[in-house]
C-alpha positions in Angstrom: 0.0 0.0 0.0 1.4 3.4 -0.8 2.7 5.5 2.1 0.0 8.1 1.7 -2.8 5.5 1.9 -1.1 3.8 4.9 -1.0 7.2 6.7 -4.6 7.7 5.9 -5.6 4.4 7.5 -3.6 5.1 10.6 -5.2 8.5 11.0 -8.7 7.2 10.7 -10.5 5.1 13.3 -11.6 1.6 12.3 -15.2 2.6 12.8 -16.2 5.9 11.4 -18.0 7.9 14.0 -20.9 10.2 13.4 -22.1 12.9 15.7 -25.8 11.9 15.3 -24.9 8.5 16.7 -22.5 9.7 19.4 -24.8 12.5 20.8 -27.7 10.1 21.7 -25.1 7.7 23.3 -23.7 10.5 25.4 -27.1 11.7 26.4 -28.2 8.2 27.3 -25.2 7.8 29.6 -25.8 11.1 31.2 -29.5 10.2 31.7 -28.4 7.0 33.3 -26.1 8.9 35.6 -28.8 11.3 36.7 -31.4 8.6 37.0 -29.0 6.4 39.0 -28.4 9.2 41.5 -32.1 9.6 41.9 -32.9 5.9 42.3 -30.0 5.2 44.7 -31.2 7.5 47.4 -30.9 4.8 50.1 -31.8 5.1 53.7 -30.8 8.5 55.2 -29.7 6.9 58.5 -27.4 4.5 56.6 -26.0 7.4 54.5 -25.3 9.4 57.7 -23.6 6.3 59.3 -21.4 5.9 56.2 -20.4 9.6 56.3 -19.4 9.4 59.9 -17.5 6.2 59.3 -15.5 8.0 56.6 -14.7 10.8 59.1 -13.6 8.3 61.6 -11.3 6.7 59.0 -9.8 10.0 58.1 -9.3 10.9 61.8 -7.4 7.6 62.2 -5.3 8.4 59.2 -4.7 12.0 60.4 -6.5 13.4 57.4 -8.5 16.6 58.0 -8.4 18.8 54.9 -12.2 19.4 54.9 -12.5 21.5 58.0 -9.9 24.1 57.4 -10.9 24.5 53.7 -14.6 24.8 54.7 -13.8 27.4 57.3 -11.9 29.4 54.7 -14.6 29.2 52.1 -17.2 30.2 54.7 -15.2 33.1 56.0 -14.1 34.6 52.7 -16.9 35.2 50.1 -14.3 36.1 47.4 -13.2 32.5 47.6 -16.4 30.7 48.6 -18.6 32.3 45.8 -16.3 31.4 42.9 -15.9 28.0 44.4 -19.6 27.4 44.4 -19.9 28.5 40.8 -17.0 26.2 40.0 -18.8 23.2 41.7 -22.2 24.0 40.2 -21.1 24.7 36.6 -17.8 23.3 35.3 -18.6 19.6 36.0 -21.4 19.9 33.4 -19.6 22.2 30.9 -15.9 21.2 30.7 -16.4 17.5 30.2 -18.9 17.8 27.3 -16.7 20.5 25.7 -13.7 18.2 25.8 -15.7 15.3 24.4 -16.7 17.5 21.4 -13.1 18.7 21.0 -11.8 15.1 21.0 -14.5 14.1 18.5 -13.6 16.9 16.1 -9.8 17.2 16.5 -8.5 13.9 18.0 -10.8 11.4 16.3 -8.4 8.5 16.5 -8.4 8.8 20.3 -12.0 9.8 20.9 -13.6 6.3 21.1 -11.1 5.0 23.7 -11.4 8.2 25.7 -15.2 8.2 25.6 -15.4 4.5 26.6 -13.1 5.2 29.5 -15.3 8.0 30.8 -18.5 6.0 30.4 -17.1 2.9 32.0 -15.9 4.8 35.0 -19.3 6.7 35.3 -21.2 3.4 35.5 -18.8 2.1 38.2 -19.5 5.3 40.1 -23.2 4.6 39.9 -22.6 1.2 41.4 -20.9 3.0 44.3 -23.9 5.4 44.8 -26.2 2.4 44.9 -24.2 0.2 47.3 -22.8 2.9 49.5 -25.1 5.9 49.9 -23.1 8.5 51.8 -24.1 11.7 53.5 -21.9 14.6 52.5 -20.3 16.8 55.2 -22.7 19.7 54.6 -25.7 17.5 55.6 -24.2 16.3 58.9 -25.3 17.8 62.2 -23.9 21.3 63.0 -21.9 19.8 65.8 -19.5 18.3 63.3 -18.5 21.8 62.2 -19.3 21.9 58.5 -21.2 24.8 56.8 -23.0 24.3 53.5 -21.4 27.2 51.4 -23.9 26.7 48.6 -26.7 27.4 51.0 -24.8 30.3 52.5 -24.1 31.9 49.1 -27.2 30.8 47.3 -28.3 34.4 46.7 -25.3 34.8 44.4 -26.1 32.0 42.0 -28.9 30.0 40.5 -28.6 27.1 42.9 -30.8 26.6 46.0 -30.0 25.6 49.5 -30.6 21.9 49.0 -28.0 21.0 46.4 -26.1 22.3 43.4 -29.2 21.9 41.2 -31.1 25.0 40.0 -33.1 26.7 42.7 -36.3 24.8 43.4 -35.0 21.6 41.8 -33.0 20.3 44.7 -35.4 17.5 45.3 -34.6 16.1 41.8 -31.1 15.1 42.7 -29.7 12.6 45.2 -27.9 14.5 47.9 -26.5 11.3 49.4 -24.4 10.3 46.4 -21.1 11.5 47.8 -19.0 8.3 47.5 -17.3 8.3 45.1 -16.9 11.9 43.9 -17.4 11.9 40.1 -16.8 15.6 40.2 -13.2 14.7 40.9 -13.3 11.6 38.6 -14.5 13.6 35.6 -12.0 16.4 36.3 -9.2 13.9 36.4 -10.3 12.5 33.0 -10.4 16.0 31.6 -6.9 16.6 33.0 -5.5 13.5 31.3 -7.1 14.4 28.0 -5.7 18.0 28.1 -2.2 16.7 29.1 -2.0 14.0 26.4 -3.6 15.8 23.5 -3.5 19.5 24.3 0.0 20.2 22.9 0.6 23.6 24.5 2.0 24.8 27.8 -1.3 26.4 28.7 -3.2 23.1 28.3 -0.5 21.4 30.4 -1.1 23.9 33.2 -4.9 23.5 32.9 -4.5 19.7 32.9 -2.9 19.9 36.4 -4.9 22.8 37.7 -8.4 21.7 36.8 -8.5 18.3 38.8 -6.5 19.8 41.7 -8.8 22.9 42.1 -11.9 20.7 41.7 -10.6 18.5 44.6 -10.1 21.5 46.8 -13.5 22.9 45.8 -15.5 19.8 46.6 -14.0 19.6 50.1 -14.2 23.4 50.8 -17.8 23.6 49.8 -18.5 20.6 52.2 -19.9 18.5 49.3 -17.3 15.7 49.7 -14.8 14.1 52.0 -11.2 13.7 51.0 -11.7 9.9 50.7 -14.6 10.6 48.3 -12.2 12.4 46.1 -9.7 9.6 46.4 -12.4 7.1 45.5 -13.3 9.2 42.5 -9.7 8.9 41.3 -9.7 5.2 42.0 -12.9 4.7 40.0 -11.3 6.4 37.0 -8.3 4.1 37.4 -10.5 1.0 37.3 -12.4 2.4 34.4 -9.2 2.9 32.5 -8.2 -0.8 33.0 -11.6 -2.0 32.0 -12.1 0.2 28.9 -10.0 -2.0 26.5 -12.2 -5.0 27.4 -15.3 -3.0 26.9 -14.1 -1.9 23.5 -13.2 -5.4 22.4 -16.6 -6.6 23.6 -18.3 -3.9 21.6 -16.3 -4.8 18.5 -17.2 -8.5 18.8 -20.9 -7.6 19.1 -20.6 -5.3 16.0 -18.7 -8.0 14.1 -21.3 -10.7 14.9 -24.1 -8.4 13.9 -22.3 -7.5 10.6 -21.7 -11.2 9.9 -25.4 -11.9 10.1 -26.2 -9.0 7.8 -23.5 -9.7 5.2 -25.0 -12.8 3.5 -28.2 -10.9 2.7 -26.2 -8.0 1.3 -24.0 -10.3 -0.7 -27.0 -12.1 -2.2 -28.5 -8.8 -3.2 -25.3 -7.7 -4.9 -25.0 -10.9 -6.8 -28.5 -10.6 -8.1 -27.8 -7.1 -9.3 -24.5 -8.0 -10.9 -25.9 -11.0 -12.9 -29.1 -9.2 -13.9 -31.3 -11.8 -12.4 -35.0 -10.8 -12.8 -36.7 -14.1 -12.0 -37.3 -14.9 -15.7 -35.3 -18.1 -15.5 -33.1 -17.3 -18.6 -29.4 -18.3 -18.3 -26.2 -18.1 -20.3 -23.5 -20.8 -20.2 -20.5 -20.2 -18.0 -17.3 -22.3 -18.2 -18.0 -26.0 -18.4 -21.7 -26.6 -18.1 -22.5 -23.8 -15.5 -25.1 -21.1 -16.2 -25.7 -17.6 -15.1 -29.3 -16.1 -15.0 -30.0 -13.1 -17.3 -33.0 -11.0 -18.1 -35.5 -11.7 -20.8 -34.2 -12.2 -24.3 -32.5 -14.8 -26.5 -30.2 -16.9 -24.5 -28.1 -17.6 -27.7 -27.3 -13.9 -28.0 -23.8 -12.7 -26.8 -24.2 -10.0 -24.2 -21.9 -7.1 -25.0 -23.3 -4.6 -22.5 -26.5 -3.8 -20.8 -29.2 -3.2 -23.4 -26.8 -3.9 -26.4 -26.7 -7.3 -28.1 -25.2 -8.8 -31.2 -26.3 -11.6 -33.4 -24.9 -15.0 -32.9 -21.4 -15.2 -34.2 -21.0 -11.5 -34.7 -18.2 -9.4 -33.0 -17.5 -5.8 -32.7 -13.9 -5.0 -33.8 -11.3 -4.8 -31.0 -13.8 -6.3 -28.6 -12.4 -8.3 -25.7 -14.1 -11.6 -25.1 -15.1 -12.3 -21.5 -14.3 -15.8 -20.2 -17.5 -15.6 -18.1 -19.7 -14.7 -21.0 -18.4 -17.1 -23.6 -16.8 -19.9 -21.5 -13.9 -20.0 -24.1 -10.2 -19.5 -23.5 -9.0 -16.2 -24.8 -7.1 -16.6 -28.1 -3.7 -15.3 -28.6 -3.8 -16.2 -32.4 -2.5 -13.4 -34.7 -5.7 -13.8 -36.8 -7.7 -12.3 -33.9 -5.9 -9.0 -34.3 -6.4 -8.8 -38.0 -9.8 -8.4 -39.8 -11.8 -9.1 -36.6 -12.8 -12.7 -37.8 -13.2 -15.1 -35.0 -10.4 -17.6 -34.4 -11.1 -21.2 -35.6 -13.0 -23.3 -33.2 -10.9 -25.7 -31.2 
């Protein structure tokens, strides 16, 4: 294969992706993500117990980043308000924008990146279901946490119940804190920017975005440190499983294509031979026959709609082995006055 063609193959994904098939798939996964958070509400008392257990583990490990950050965000509105906007907005904006950018500019890598993100998201939904967890902001006041999104709700569109738009807090699961997919998705975005950004600014953003998101989710009292760590771990597991998911999808696609292929091949053969159901045939090789449309089977088919009488040739015409069943003649007489070569 010429070098240019080889380069073209390498630069093109095996399966050509279309936005009108990708967009419904992305929306379906996001709908499952939102629905999973709603369905996995769990028992409130169990969620509180899980949250307190996480605090106990962090205390044993001497981890206590949530309290100082939350006090800082509560005391300084110039930090707390932007942090609330960060938490309520970027999670739903940056990730889709990067997906579109990968689809348009890094097509070869898009399918693997999208599969990694989706696989990790479904693992996170399993965590929401099996381990409903109360975030720090919903614990009793005695634990020392302040819900900054409730404190600064007058600055944004969110209400006091969650990061959802005001009045829609009841439509989200506030006990889906473990793992933190805010941190998980931010980590995915950082990896994509680092690998495919190509500029110094994108490298800086690749490090800053997941790091700041981790600080924000703790400072706003929406997640514990271990929630953030679990979000990163979920992305790691999703990265390991993504190749298996891709291979499974390819096998399913190949099996489906193998079932459709015989029908398509039969249709192409019927068109190529001109079969119309009339039952007419012409001889092929030694005793075989090929169906043709209506007409005299003794006629030699030159082209569609054009026929010659038996034994007649158009000068300089090449004989087809399929149409005549005869070996091509290399006799000099064939190149002369156009008379057919003597029969063997």
